[in-house]
C-alpha positions in Angstrom: 8.1 14.2 -24.1 5.5 16.7 -25.3 2.4 17.4 -23.2 0.3 14.8 -25.1 2.8 12.1 -24.7 3.3 12.9 -21.0 -0.4 12.5 -20.3 -0.6 8.9 -21.7 1.9 7.1 -19.4 0.6 9.1 -16.3 -2.9 8.0 -17.0 -1.9 4.4 -17.7 0.2 4.3 -14.6 -2.8 5.6 -12.7 -5.0 2.8 -14.0 -2.4 0.2 -13.5 -2.1 1.0 -9.8 -5.8 1.6 -9.5 -6.6 -1.9 -10.8 -3.8 -3.4 -8.7 -5.2 -1.9 -5.5 -8.8 -2.6 -6.6 -8.0 -6.3 -6.7 -6.1 -6.0 -3.4 -9.0 -4.1 -1.8 -11.6 -6.6 -3.0 -9.9 -9.3 -0.9 -9.5 -7.3 2.3 -13.1 -7.4 3.7 -13.4 -11.2 3.6 -9.7 -12.3 3.9 -9.3 -12.5 7.7 -12.7 -14.0 8.3 -12.4 -16.7 5.6 -9.0 -17.7 6.9 -10.3 -17.6 10.5 -13.1 -20.0 9.4 -10.4 -22.5 8.3 -9.1 -22.5 11.9 -6.5 -19.8 11.8 -5.8 -17.8 14.9 -5.2 -14.0 14.8 -1.5 -14.6 14.8 -1.7 -16.9 11.8 -3.9 -14.4 10.0 -1.3 -11.7 10.7 1.4 -13.9 9.3 -0.5 -14.4 6.1 -0.4 -10.7 5.6 3.3 -10.7 6.5 4.0 -13.3 3.9 2.5 -11.1 1.2 4.6 -8.1 2.4 7.7 -10.2 2.7 7.6 -10.8 -1.1 7.1 -7.1 -1.7 10.2 -6.4 0.5 12.3 -8.8 -1.4 11.2 -7.9 -4.9 10.3 -4.2 -4.9 14.0 -3.1 -5.5 14.3 -6.0 -8.0 11.4 -4.7 -10.1 12.6 -1.1 -9.8 16.2 -1.8 -10.9 15.0 -4.2 -13.6 12.8 -1.4 -14.9 15.9 0.9 -15.0 17.6 -1.7 -17.1 15.0 -3.2 -19.5 12.2 -0.6 -19.2 9.1 0.2 -17.2 6.6 -1.5 -19.6 7.8 -5.1 -19.5 8.2 -5.0 -15.7 4.6 -3.8 -15.4 3.3 -6.6 -17.7 5.2 -9.4 -15.9 4.3 -8.2 -12.4 0.6 -7.8 -13.2 0.4 -11.3 -14.7 1.9 -12.7 -11.5 -0.6 -10.9 -9.3 -3.4 -12.3 -11.5 -2.2 -15.8 -11.0 -2.0 -15.2 -7.2 -5.6 -14.0 -6.9 -6.8 -16.9 -9.1 -5.1 -19.5 -6.9 -6.5 -17.8 -3.8 -10.0 -18.0 -5.2 -9.6 -21.7 -5.9 -8.0 -22.5 -2.5 -9.6 -24.2 0.5 -6.5 -24.9 2.6 -4.2 -22.7 4.6 -1.2 -24.0 2.6 -2.5 -23.0 -0.8 -3.8 -19.7 0.5 -0.4 -18.8 1.8 1.1 -19.8 -1.6 -1.4 -17.6 -3.4 -0.7 -14.5 -1.2 3.1 -15.0 -1.7 2.7 -15.0 -5.5 0.4 -12.0 -5.4 2.9 -10.2 -3.2 5.6 -10.9 -5.7 3.5 -9.4 -8.5 2.3 -6.4 -6.6 5.8 -5.3 -5.6 5.6 -3.0 -8.7 4.7 0.3 -7.1 8.2 1.6 -7.4 8.1 1.0 -11.1 4.8 2.9 -11.4 6.2 5.8 -9.4 9.3 5.7 -11.7 6.9 6.2 -14.7 5.5 9.3 -13.1 9.0 10.6 -12.4 10.0 9.9 -16.0 7.4 12.2 -17.4 6.9 15.0 -14.8 9.0 18.0 -13.9 10.3 18.4 -10.3 7.8 21.1 -9.4 4.9 18.9 -10.5 6.3 15.7 -8.9 4.1 15.8 -5.8 1.0 16.3 -7.9 2.0 13.3 -10.0 2.7 11.2 -7.0 -0.7 12.4 -5.7 -2.3 10.7 -8.7 -0.7 7.4 -7.6 -2.1 8.1 -4.1 -5.5 8.8 -5.6 -5.3 5.4 -7.4 -4.7 3.9 -4.0 -7.6 5.8 -2.6 -10.0 4.7 -5.4 -8.8 1.1 -5.1 -9.6 1.1 -1.4 -12.8 3.0 -2.0 -14.3 0.7 -4.6 -12.4 -2.5 -3.8 -13.8 -3.2 -0.3 -17.3 -2.2 -1.5 -17.1 -4.7 -4.4 -15.5 -7.3 -2.1 -18.2 -6.8 0.5 -20.8 -7.4 -2.2 -19.0 -10.4 -3.7 -18.5 -11.9 -0.3 -22.2 -12.2 0.1 -22.1 -14.9 -2.7 -19.2 -16.9 -1.3 -15.9 -16.3 0.6 -14.0 -17.2 -2.6 -15.8 -14.8 -4.9 -13.8 -11.7 -4.0 -10.5 -13.3 -5.0 -11.9 -14.6 -8.3 -13.2 -11.1 -9.1 -9.7 -9.7 -8.3 -8.1 -12.2 -10.7 -10.5 -11.0 -13.5 -9.5 -7.3 -12.8 -5.8 -8.2 -12.9 -6.3 -9.8 -16.3 -8.0 -6.6 -17.5 -5.1 -4.6 -16.1 -2.6 -6.7 -18.1 -4.4 -6.1 -21.4 -4.7 -2.4 -20.7 -1.0 -2.1 -20.0 -0.1 -4.3 -23.0 -2.0 -2.3 -25.5 -1.7 1.3 -24.1 1.4 1.7 -21.9 4.3 3.3 -23.7 7.9 3.0 -22.6 9.1 6.0 -20.5 12.5 5.0 -19.2 15.2 7.6 -20.0 18.0 6.5 -22.3 20.8 6.9 -19.8 19.1 4.5 -17.3 21.4 2.3 -15.2 23.1 -0.3 -17.3 25.3 -1.7 -14.5 23.5 -5.0 -14.1 22.5 -4.4 -10.4 18.9 -5.3 -11.4 19.8 -8.9 -11.1 20.0 -8.6 -7.4 17.0 -8.4 -5.0 17.4 -6.5 -1.7 21.0 -5.2 -1.5 22.7 -3.9 1.6 25.2 -1.9 -0.5 22.3 -0.3 -2.4 20.6 0.5 0.9 23.9 2.0 2.2 24.4 4.1 -0.9 20.8 5.4 -0.8 21.1 6.2 2.9 24.0 8.6 2.0 21.7 10.8 -0.2 20.3 13.8 1.5 16.7 13.2 2.8 16.6 9.7 1.2 18.1 8.0 4.2 15.8 9.7 6.8 12.7 9.0 4.7 13.7 5.3 4.2 13.9 4.9 8.0 10.5 6.6 8.5 9.0 4.5 5.7 9.9 1.4 7.7 8.5 2.7 10.9 5.3 4.1 9.5 4.6 0.9 7.5 5.4 -1.1 10.6 2.9 0.9 12.6 0.2 1.1 10.0 0.3 -2.6 9.2 -0.1 -3.4 12.9 -3.5 -1.6 12.7 -4.4 -2.7 9.2 -4.1 -6.4 9.7 -6.2 -6.6 12.9 -8.8 -3.8 12.6 -11.4 -6.1 11.0 -11.0 -8.6 13.9 -11.4 -5.8 16.4 -14.7 -4.6 14.8 -15.9 -8.2 14.6 -15.4 -8.6 18.3 -16.8 -5.2 19.1 -19.9 -5.2 17.0 -20.9 -8.9 16.3 -21.7 -11.9 18.4 -18.8 -14.4 18.6 -20.9 -17.4 17.9 -20.9 -19.0 14.5 -17.6 -17.6 13.2 -17.3 -20.5 10.7 -20.6 -19.8 9.0 -20.9 -18.0 5.7 -23.4 -15.6 7.2 -21.0 -14.5 9.9 -18.2 -14.0 7.4 -20.5 -11.9 5.2 -21.6 -9.7 8.2 -18.0 -9.2 9.3 -16.9 -8.4 5.7 -19.6 -5.7 5.6 -18.3 -3.9 8.7 -14.7 -4.0 7.4 -15.9 -2.9 3.9 -17.7 0.2 5.2 -14.7 1.2 7.3 -12.4 0.9 4.3 -14.8 2.8 2.0 -14.7 5.7 4.4 -10.9 5.6 4.2 -11.1 5.5 0.4 -13.5 8.4 0.0 -11.3 10.7 2.1 -8.1 9.6 0.4 -9.5 10.3 -3.0 -10.5 13.8 -2.0 -7.2 14.6 -0.4 -4.8 12.9 -2.9 -6.7 13.5 -6.0 -7.9 17.0 -5.5 -6.0 18.8 -2.7 -2.5 17.5 -2.5 -1.1 19.8 -5.2 -2.5 23.0 -3.7 -1.5 21.9 -0.2 2.0 21.2 -1.3 2.4 24.6 -2.9 1.2 26.3 0.2 2.8 24.3 3.0 5.6 22.2 1.4 6.3 18.5 1.4 8.0 18.4 4.8 5.2 20.0 6.7 2.6 17.8 5.1 4.7 14.7 5.8 4.8 15.6 9.5 1.1 16.5 9.8 0.2 13.2 8.1 2.2 11.2 10.7 0.5 13.0 13.6 -3.0 12.5 12.2 -2.3 8.8 11.6 -1.0 8.4 15.2 -4.0 10.1 16.8 -6.6 8.2 14.7 -5.1 4.8 15.2 -4.9 5.3 19.0 -8.6 6.4 19.0 -9.9 3.2 17.2 -10.0 0.8 20.2 -11.3 3.6 22.5 -14.2 4.4 20.2 -14.9 0.8 19.5 -15.7 0.3 23.3 -18.7 2.7 22.9 -20.5 0.1 20.8 -21.3 2.8 18.2 -20.1 1.7 14.8 -20.5 5.2 13.2 -17.5 6.4 15.2 -15.4 3.9 13.2 -16.4 5.8 10.0 -15.5 9.1 11.5 -12.1 8.0 12.7 -11.5 6.3 9.3 -11.9 9.7 7.6 -9.3 11.3 9.9 -6.9 8.4 9.3 -7.3 8.7 5.6 -6.6 12.4 5.7 -3.3 11.6 7.4 -2.3 8.9 4.9 -3.6 11.1 2.0 -1.1 13.9 2.7 1.7 11.6 4.0 2.1 9.2 1.2 2.6 11.5 -1.8 4.7 13.9 0.2 7.0 11.0 1.2 7.3 9.8 -2.4 7.9 13.3 -3.7 10.7 13.9 -1.2 12.4 10.6 -2.2 11.9 11.2 -5.9 13.3 14.8 -5.9 16.3 13.7 -4.0 17.1 10.8 -6.3 19.4 10.9 -9.3 17.5 10.6 -12.6 19.1 7.3 -13.5 18.3 5.7 -10.1 14.6 6.7 -9.9 13.3 3.1 -10.2 15.8 1.6 -7.9 15.5 4.1 -5.1 11.7 4.3 -5.3 11.7 0.5 -5.3 14.0 0.5 -2.3 11.6 2.9 -0.6 8.7 0.5 -1.3 10.9 -2.4 0.0 11.5 -0.6 3.3 7.8 -0.1 3.7 7.2 -3.8 2.8 9.8 -4.8 5.5 7.8 -2.8 8.0 4.6 -4.7 6.8 6.4 -8.0 7.4 7.4 -7.2 11.0 4.2 -5.3 12.0 1.7 -8.0 11.5 3.8 -10.6 13.1 3.8 -8.6 16.3 0.3 -7.3 16.0 -1.3 -10.8 16.1 0.5 -11.7 19.3 -0.4 -8.4 21.0 -4.1 -8.7 19.9 -4.4 -12.1 21.5 -3.3 -10.6 24.8 -5.3 -7.3 24.6 -7.2 -6.1 21.5 -6.2 -2.5 22.1 -2.4 -3.1 22.3 -1.6 -3.2 18.6 -3.3 0.2 18.1 -1.6 1.9 21.0 1.8 0.5 20.1 1.3 1.6 16.5 0.4 5.1 17.6 3.6 5.4 19.7 5.8 4.2 16.8 4.3 6.9 14.5 5.1 9.6 17.0 8.7 8.4 17.0 8.7 8.7 13.2 7.3 12.2 13.5 10.2 13.2 15.8 12.6 11.8 13.3 11.1 13.8 10.5 12.6 17.0 11.9 15.9 15.9 10.4 14.5 16.5 6.9 15.2 19.5 4.8 12.9 21.0 2.2 13.4 19.1 -1.1 15.8 20.7 -3.5 15.6 20.6 -7.3 16.8 17.2 -8.4 20.0 16.8 -10.3 21.2 14.1 -12.6 
């Protein structure tokens, strides 16, 4: 592709992920508290998050391999339409059963990150791969920056308003992709028919044998496992630390709790945008992907362990400070991880392996919340300290990585 044609799919991939994450971020501030008002315990709230991630685990490699077979564009269109339907059902739901069904459908649709990453890989050179993946990371950061802010505002009208807003944004996302996203799949993409399968142990075994890919896939599972333990429960920790426990079922309490969560996630988003959108390219050239990968894991571990300690001070502003440190860690970890996997993957397996990487992360996000809810009910600090320890284990494993080599076909 020439320079002009390269720019278009990168920009559209950026906006596709941005609008996906914007819709996801909008729901976050009110999700836990709305479900709690329907009688759900922290364990059930955590399982709701796990059900969303379970679908991503199952279908991320499916979308990736399907995009290797039929193209990136149709996969993006189908998956975005599914996420739109999931958000709409959530916004119209008033029972736990339909809310679970809605999150399952949204998780199925939003398992398309591997395909978006494959678009970036299709149109970028190896030396610019980290910068391209950084744009995807910036889309995440912007989604988490603006999504919770919009969700916090929408949540002041009704607990269902954020999900309905997310459905509208997903519909806009579909039309942007339909009219503007070109096909980027290379002509020699995999034609073997493996796309018909979902998660494959043979595919996982084959990927594990590729230099660097196997180690990163293991770390992807551990880091997602740890991060999801924190992510699914942090709003409930702040609610218990900074709000009275009476009146949890009222719309006023849900709105106040949503504000606390929204501001925390906005602080995460601001830092992530700065790091992934403006600094990751220069940092990678100076320090390399492996070093950034490791520093990111350490920063995430320290900041997650600090959250329950700082919450005991009763000073909410400390939450915003530690949110920035956490975002700096994720901001350098995520694109470095994606770049290492991408540069190690054969050209005709980009979608499948990147989808498998997302699937391993999704598997971690299935297991993490299930454990986090139980730990939280025993001691509100346990999920955070456990997550920090797991991230340190992942850091030690990262020393097995070598610096990425130029990718071959």
